[in-house]
Each structure stands twice: as structure tokens, then as C-alpha cells.
C-alpha positions in Angstrom: 25.1 -29.9 -23.7 22.6 -32.4 -22.6 20.0 -33.9 -24.8 17.6 -36.3 -25.5 14.9 -37.6 -28.0 11.0 -37.2 -27.0 9.5 -39.6 -30.0 11.2 -38.3 -32.9 12.2 -34.9 -31.4 15.6 -34.2 -30.1 15.3 -31.9 -26.8 18.3 -29.6 -25.4 17.7 -30.1 -21.6 21.2 -28.5 -20.8 22.8 -26.4 -23.2 26.1 -25.1 -21.3 27.9 -25.0 -17.9 30.9 -23.0 -17.2 33.4 -23.3 -14.3 35.9 -21.3 -12.3 39.5 -22.2 -12.0 38.4 -23.6 -8.3 35.8 -26.0 -10.5 32.7 -24.3 -9.1 29.8 -23.5 -11.5 29.6 -20.0 -12.4 26.8 -20.1 -15.0 24.5 -22.7 -16.5 22.1 -22.3 -19.3 19.3 -25.0 -19.9 17.8 -26.0 -23.2 14.2 -25.5 -22.6 13.5 -25.0 -26.3 14.4 -22.3 -28.4 17.1 -19.6 -28.0 14.1 -17.4 -26.8 13.0 -19.6 -24.0 16.1 -20.4 -22.5 16.6 -20.5 -18.6 19.9 -19.0 -17.1 21.5 -19.7 -13.6 24.4 -17.4 -12.5 26.3 -18.2 -9.0 28.2 -15.6 -7.2 31.1 -16.4 -4.6 32.8 -14.5 -2.0 36.4 -13.2 -3.1 38.0 -14.1 0.2 36.1 -16.9 1.9 34.9 -18.6 -1.3 31.9 -19.5 -0.3 28.7 -19.1 -2.3 26.8 -16.0 -1.8 24.2 -15.8 -4.4 22.3 -17.5 -7.0 20.3 -15.9 -9.6 17.9 -17.7 -12.3 16.6 -15.7 -15.4 14.2 -16.5 -18.1 13.0 -14.6 -20.9 9.7 -13.4 -18.9 12.0 -12.3 -16.0 14.0 -13.5 -12.8 12.6 -16.1 -10.8 15.4 -16.7 -8.3 17.6 -14.2 -6.4 19.3 -16.5 -3.3 21.7 -14.3 -1.3 23.7 -16.4 1.3 25.2 -15.5 5.0 27.2 -17.4 6.7 28.4 -18.0 10.6 31.9 -17.5 11.9 32.4 -21.5 11.7 31.2 -21.3 7.6 27.8 -22.6 8.5 24.9 -21.4 6.6 23.1 -18.7 8.6 20.5 -17.1 6.4 19.2 -17.5 2.9 17.1 -14.9 1.4 15.2 -15.0 -1.8 14.6 -10.9 -3.1 13.2 -12.0 -6.0 9.6 -10.2 -7.2 6.1 -11.5 -6.0 4.4 -13.7 -8.6 1.7 -16.6 -8.5 5.0 -19.3 -7.7 7.1 -16.7 -6.2 8.1 -14.0 -3.7 10.4 -12.7 -1.1 11.6 -15.7 1.3 13.8 -15.4 4.2 15.1 -18.4 6.4 17.4 -18.4 9.3 19.3 -21.2 10.5 20.7 -22.4 14.4 23.0 -24.6 15.3 24.0 -26.1 18.3 28.1 -26.6 19.7 28.4 -29.5 17.4 27.4 -27.4 14.4 24.7 -30.2 14.0 21.3 -27.7 12.9 18.4 -27.2 15.9 16.2 -24.9 14.4 15.1 -23.0 11.2 12.5 -20.3 10.7 11.4 -18.8 7.4 9.0 -16.0 5.8 7.2 -16.4 2.5 5.4 -13.2 1.1 2.7 -13.7 -1.5 2.3 -11.5 -4.1 -1.3 -10.3 -2.2 1.3 -9.2 0.8 0.3 -12.1 2.6 2.8 -14.0 4.7 3.4 -17.4 5.8 6.1 -18.5 8.0 7.5 -22.1 8.5 9.8 -23.8 11.0 12.2 -26.9 11.9 13.1 -27.9 14.8 15.8 -30.8 15.2 17.0 -33.0 18.1 19.6 -35.6 18.3 21.1 -38.1 20.4 24.4 -38.1 22.3 25.9 -39.9 19.2 24.4 -37.0 16.7 21.5 -39.2 15.4 18.2 -37.5 14.7 15.5 -38.4 17.6 13.0 -35.4 16.6 12.3 -33.3 13.7 9.0 -31.0 14.1 8.1 -28.9 11.1 
């Protein structure tokens, strides 16, 4: 684990990290005080392609993250969804990604749903020069 001191009080920041046979994180347990207030994040991977497919984070108060990843045929991230329930600082989110023929990100579009059902859209557009350097980024 990882701990530190704040004044005379010792604090645990990271209790445990477990890895699979490929060295990828499988589970992280964060300190955050007493055992009853631990936060745990679990990582899932595709058995065939070995790509990250999901990240779930749970607190004693419920799940705060439920990420799911989808990929293009070339292994680039095509979309990410967060299917967690709504709350004051969280809500279902989806993001899609588009790439050019050089596999550079050119566009991303997302949608966040607030707990009252209202939605917020967000986007990113990227342009590159012939050498692949970012020339323009619009959000």
C-alpha cells in the first residue's frame, strides 16, 4: 500500500493493487479512511484481443463509474460509455471518436445526461499539418 502522514495521523492512500499475468491492473483498492469507506476499481479485458473493455468503480455509497470501451478494426478507441446512474456529479455519458487515414484523432462527440434528464453535448475537432502536428483544436 501507499500511505502518508498528515500531521500526526497516518493515512492510507492506496491499499492494494492486483495485476493479471500480463501485468495489467485488475483491481485497485484505495485507502480513503476506514475499511467501510474504501473505494475499489475493477478493470475488465477482452479475452481474445486483450484490450481494456471496462472499468467499474464502487464506493460504500454505490457505483460511481461504469466505463465500457469499444474499438475500431485497427484497435483504436471508437467509443466509451459510462452507464453509471445519475447523481449530483455523475450521469450516463457516451463519447465517440473518429480518426483519419493516418489514425490521428479528428473528431470526438459526447453526450452527458444530468440527473434531471437534461443533456449536455460536447465535441472536439482536430486538424493536423502534413507532418502530423496539431494545427487546430476546436472544443
